[in-house]
C-alpha positions as a Markdown table, in Angstrom:
| # | Residue | x | y | z |
|---|---|---|---|---|
| 1 | Met | 91.9 | 77.8 | 49.3 |
| 2 | Ser | 90.9 | 81.3 | 48.0 |
| 3 | Arg | 93.5 | 83.6 | 46.6 |
| 4 | Arg | 92.6 | 86.2 | 49.2 |
| 5 | Trp | 93.3 | 83.8 | 52.1 |
| 6 | Ser | 96.4 | 82.4 | 50.4 |
| 7 | Lys | 97.8 | 86.0 | 50.3 |
| 8 | Ala | 96.8 | 86.6 | 53.9 |
| 9 | Ile | 98.8 | 83.5 | 55.0 |
| 10 | Gln | 101.8 | 84.6 | 53.0 |
| 11 | Gly | 101.6 | 88.0 | 54.5 |
| 12 | Met | 101.3 | 86.5 | 58.1 |
| 13 | Ala | 104.4 | 84.4 | 57.3 |
| 14 | Phe | 106.3 | 87.6 | 56.5 |
| 15 | Phe | 105.0 | 89.3 | 59.7 |
| 16 | Met | 106.0 | 86.3 | 61.8 |
| 17 | Cys | 109.4 | 86.3 | 60.3 |
| 18 | Ala | 109.8 | 90.0 | 61.2 |
| 19 | Leu | 108.8 | 89.2 | 64.8 |
| 20 | Gly | 111.1 | 86.2 | 64.8 |
| 21 | Ser | 114.0 | 88.6 | 64.2 |
| 22 | Val | 113.7 | 90.0 | 67.7 |
| 23 | Pro | 113.9 | 87.1 | 70.0 |
| 24 | Ser | 116.6 | 88.6 | 72.3 |
| 25 | Leu | 114.7 | 91.8 | 73.0 |
| 26 | Ala | 113.2 | 92.6 | 76.4 |
| 27 | Ala | 109.4 | 92.4 | 76.7 |
| 28 | Pro | 107.6 | 95.5 | 75.5 |
| 29 | Asp | 107.5 | 98.2 | 78.1 |
| 30 | Ala | 104.5 | 100.7 | 78.0 |
| 31 | Val | 106.1 | 102.9 | 80.6 |
| 32 | Ala | 109.3 | 103.2 | 78.6 |
| 33 | Gly | 107.2 | 103.7 | 75.5 |
| 34 | Lys | 105.4 | 106.6 | 77.1 |
| 35 | Ala | 108.7 | 108.4 | 77.5 |
| 36 | Lys | 109.8 | 107.5 | 74.0 |
| 37 | Ala | 106.5 | 108.9 | 72.6 |
| 38 | Gln | 107.2 | 112.5 | 73.3 |
| 39 | Leu | 108.2 | 113.2 | 69.7 |
| 40 | Cys | 105.1 | 111.3 | 68.5 |
| 41 | Ala | 102.8 | 113.5 | 70.5 |
| 42 | Ala | 103.3 | 116.5 | 68.1 |
| 43 | Cys | 101.3 | 114.8 | 65.4 |
| 44 | His | 99.5 | 112.0 | 67.2 |
| 45 | Gly | 98.5 | 113.9 | 70.4 |
| 46 | Glu | 99.5 | 113.5 | 74.0 |
| 47 | Asn | 97.0 | 110.7 | 74.6 |
| 48 | Gly | 97.3 | 109.1 | 71.1 |
| 49 | Val | 94.4 | 111.1 | 69.7 |
| 50 | Ser | 95.5 | 113.5 | 67.0 |
| 51 | Ala | 94.1 | 117.0 | 66.7 |
| 52 | Leu | 95.6 | 117.3 | 63.2 |
| 53 | Leu | 93.6 | 116.5 | 60.1 |
| 54 | Gly | 95.0 | 113.5 | 58.2 |
| 55 | Phe | 96.9 | 112.0 | 61.1 |
| 56 | Pro | 95.8 | 108.8 | 62.7 |
| 57 | His | 94.7 | 108.2 | 66.2 |
| 58 | Leu | 97.1 | 105.6 | 67.8 |
| 59 | Ala | 95.3 | 105.2 | 71.1 |
| 60 | Ala | 94.1 | 101.6 | 71.7 |
| 61 | Gln | 95.6 | 100.4 | 68.4 |
| 62 | Pro | 96.6 | 96.7 | 68.8 |
| 63 | Gln | 100.2 | 96.4 | 69.8 |
| 64 | Leu | 101.3 | 94.2 | 66.8 |
| 65 | Ser | 99.6 | 96.6 | 64.4 |
| 66 | Ile | 101.6 | 99.6 | 65.5 |
| 67 | Phe | 104.8 | 97.5 | 65.6 |
| 68 | Tyr | 104.2 | 96.2 | 62.1 |
| 69 | Gln | 103.5 | 99.7 | 60.7 |
| 70 | Leu | 106.6 | 101.1 | 62.2 |
| 71 | Leu | 108.6 | 98.2 | 60.6 |
| 72 | Gln | 107.0 | 99.0 | 57.3 |
| 73 | Phe | 108.0 | 102.6 | 57.5 |
| 74 | Arg | 111.5 | 101.8 | 58.6 |
| 75 | Asp | 112.0 | 99.3 | 55.7 |
| 76 | Gln | 110.5 | 101.8 | 53.2 |
| 77 | Arg | 107.5 | 99.5 | 52.5 |
| 78 | Arg | 105.2 | 102.3 | 53.6 |
| 79 | Lys | 105.7 | 106.0 | 53.1 |
| 80 | Gly | 104.0 | 109.1 | 54.3 |
| 81 | Gly | 104.0 | 112.0 | 56.8 |
| 82 | Gly | 107.7 | 111.8 | 57.3 |
| 83 | Met | 107.4 | 108.5 | 59.2 |
| 84 | Glu | 110.1 | 106.8 | 57.2 |
| 85 | Gly | 112.7 | 109.1 | 58.6 |
| 86 | Ile | 111.4 | 108.9 | 62.1 |
| 87 | Ala | 111.1 | 105.1 | 62.1 |
| 88 | Ala | 114.6 | 104.8 | 60.7 |
| 89 | Thr | 115.9 | 106.2 | 64.1 |
| 90 | Leu | 114.0 | 103.6 | 66.1 |
| 91 | Ser | 115.4 | 100.4 | 67.4 |
| 92 | Glu | 113.0 | 97.4 | 67.4 |
| 93 | Gln | 112.8 | 97.6 | 71.2 |
| 94 | Asp | 111.7 | 101.3 | 70.8 |
| 95 | Met | 109.0 | 100.2 | 68.4 |
| 96 | Arg | 107.8 | 97.5 | 70.7 |
| 97 | Asp | 107.8 | 99.9 | 73.7 |
| 98 | Leu | 105.9 | 102.5 | 71.7 |
| 99 | Ala | 103.4 | 100.0 | 70.5 |
| 100 | Ala | 102.8 | 98.8 | 74.1 |
| 101 | His | 102.2 | 102.4 | 75.2 |
| 102 | Tyr | 99.7 | 103.2 | 72.6 |
| 103 | Ala | 97.9 | 100.0 | 72.9 |
| 104 | Ser | 97.5 | 100.7 | 76.6 |
| 105 | Leu | 95.7 | 104.0 | 76.1 |
| 106 | Pro | 91.9 | 104.3 | 76.1 |
| 107 | Pro | 90.3 | 104.5 | 72.6 |
| 108 | Pro | 89.3 | 107.8 | 71.0 |
| 109 | Pro | 85.8 | 108.9 | 71.9 |
| 110 | Pro | 83.2 | 108.2 | 69.2 |
| 111 | Val | 81.7 | 111.1 | 67.4 |
| 112 | Ala | 78.1 | 111.4 | 68.4 |
| 113 | Gly | 75.3 | 112.9 | 66.3 |
| 114 | Gly | 76.8 | 112.2 | 62.9 |
| 115 | Asp | 74.7 | 111.9 | 59.7 |
| 116 | Ala | 72.5 | 108.9 | 60.5 |
| 117 | Ala | 72.0 | 108.0 | 56.8 |
| 118 | Lys | 75.8 | 108.0 | 56.2 |
| 119 | Ile | 76.4 | 105.9 | 59.3 |
| 120 | Ala | 73.8 | 103.4 | 58.1 |
| 121 | Arg | 75.3 | 103.3 | 54.7 |
| 122 | Gly | 78.8 | 102.9 | 56.0 |
| 123 | Gln | 77.7 | 100.0 | 58.2 |
| 124 | Gln | 76.1 | 98.3 | 55.3 |
| 125 | Ile | 79.2 | 98.7 | 53.2 |
| 126 | Ala | 81.4 | 97.4 | 56.0 |
| 127 | Gln | 79.2 | 94.3 | 56.3 |
| 128 | Gln | 79.2 | 93.7 | 52.5 |
| 129 | Gln | 83.1 | 94.0 | 52.5 |
| 130 | Tyr | 83.4 | 91.6 | 55.5 |
| 131 | Cys | 85.5 | 94.2 | 57.4 |
| 132 | Ser | 84.8 | 92.5 | 60.7 |
| 133 | Ser | 86.4 | 89.2 | 59.6 |
| 134 | Cys | 89.8 | 90.9 | 59.9 |
| 135 | His | 89.2 | 94.0 | 62.0 |
| 136 | Gly | 87.0 | 92.4 | 64.7 |
| 137 | Ala | 83.3 | 92.4 | 65.4 |
| 138 | Gln | 83.2 | 96.1 | 66.4 |
| 139 | Leu | 86.1 | 97.0 | 64.1 |
| 140 | Gln | 88.3 | 97.4 | 67.2 |
| 141 | Gly | 91.3 | 95.7 | 65.6 |
| 142 | Gln | 93.1 | 92.5 | 66.5 |
| 143 | Lys | 96.6 | 91.2 | 66.4 |
| 144 | His | 98.4 | 93.0 | 63.5 |
| 145 | Val | 95.2 | 94.3 | 62.0 |
| 146 | Pro | 94.5 | 98.0 | 62.9 |
| 147 | Arg | 91.6 | 99.4 | 64.9 |
| 148 | Leu | 89.0 | 101.3 | 62.7 |
| 149 | Ala | 86.6 | 102.2 | 65.4 |
| 150 | Gly | 87.0 | 105.9 | 66.4 |
| 151 | Gln | 89.7 | 106.5 | 63.8 |
| 152 | Ser | 89.9 | 110.0 | 62.3 |
| 153 | Ser | 87.6 | 110.3 | 59.3 |
| 154 | Glu | 90.1 | 112.3 | 57.3 |
| 155 | Tyr | 92.9 | 109.7 | 57.8 |
| 156 | Phe | 90.5 | 106.8 | 57.1 |
| 157 | Val | 89.4 | 108.4 | 53.8 |
| 158 | Gln | 93.0 | 109.2 | 52.8 |
| 159 | Gln | 94.3 | 105.8 | 53.5 |
| 160 | Leu | 91.5 | 103.9 | 51.7 |
| 161 | Arg | 92.0 | 106.1 | 48.7 |
| 162 | His | 95.7 | 105.4 | 48.7 |
| 163 | Leu | 95.0 | 101.7 | 49.0 |
| 164 | Arg | 92.5 | 101.9 | 46.2 |
| 165 | Ser | 95.0 | 103.8 | 43.9 |
| 166 | Gly | 98.0 | 101.6 | 44.8 |
| 167 | Ala | 99.8 | 104.6 | 46.4 |
| 168 | Arg | 99.9 | 102.6 | 49.6 |
| 169 | Ala | 100.7 | 98.9 | 49.6 |
| 170 | Asp | 99.4 | 96.5 | 52.2 |
| 171 | Met | 100.8 | 93.3 | 53.5 |
| 172 | Asp | 99.0 | 90.8 | 51.4 |
| 173 | Gly | 96.9 | 92.8 | 48.9 |
| 174 | Thr | 93.6 | 92.1 | 50.8 |
| 175 | Met | 93.0 | 95.7 | 51.6 |
| 176 | Ala | 93.9 | 97.0 | 48.1 |
| 177 | Ser | 91.6 | 94.5 | 46.6 |
| 178 | Ala | 88.7 | 95.5 | 48.9 |
| 179 | Ala | 89.3 | 99.2 | 48.4 |
| 180 | Arg | 89.5 | 98.9 | 44.6 |
| 181 | Ser | 85.7 | 98.5 | 44.3 |
| 182 | Leu | 84.8 | 101.4 | 46.6 |
| 183 | Thr | 83.6 | 104.8 | 45.3 |
| 184 | Asp | 84.5 | 108.0 | 47.1 |
| 185 | Glu | 80.9 | 108.2 | 48.4 |
| 186 | Glu | 81.2 | 104.7 | 49.9 |
| 187 | Ile | 84.6 | 105.4 | 51.5 |
| 188 | Glu | 83.3 | 108.6 | 53.1 |
| 189 | Ala | 80.2 | 106.8 | 54.4 |
| 190 | Met | 82.4 | 104.1 | 55.9 |
| 191 | Ala | 84.6 | 106.9 | 57.5 |
| 192 | Val | 81.5 | 108.4 | 59.2 |
| 193 | Tyr | 80.4 | 105.0 | 60.4 |
| 194 | Thr | 83.8 | 104.0 | 61.8 |
| 195 | Arg | 84.3 | 107.3 | 63.6 |
| 196 | Ser | 80.9 | 106.8 | 65.3 |
| 197 | Leu | 82.0 | 103.5 | 66.9 |
| 198 | Pro | 83.3 | 103.4 | 70.5 |
């Protein structure tokens, strides 16, 4: 078994343990999540599409992905944008409800008319890096893996640079390993490509 997949399995074991700690909670409630998302809207937008540079779009993100990121912020495994303080105030039921709400929203609209050469280059890099093996065929995300399609370019670039430098840790080291070999030009091309996807 490759080291990459071994790390992925270890990461999933951690994630499933985190989920296993919430057996008595009610099912995620998107309606309750919408009410709880009022504070989130200031940065992430009323419909989960942020108008602020450097803030992620949450609309149509996989439910487990949002839940997992909130857990990381709460447990100080991930830092940034003041999310650690916000997540510290949330119960695990709150996190599940918020995740259900954002997962139920329509995805951000793709940006049409981007630089065709950059889009093609970004697609080529994404194929070379096997991004679809974790993020889905159209990079729409799946299970605990985030949606890249339609994501804010500024946020995408910022996060890949943080993963490359080690400023942001990931669950199993897979993303840090993939980002380490990327140049700024390649990261920017991938950001243009992913932002163009529906």
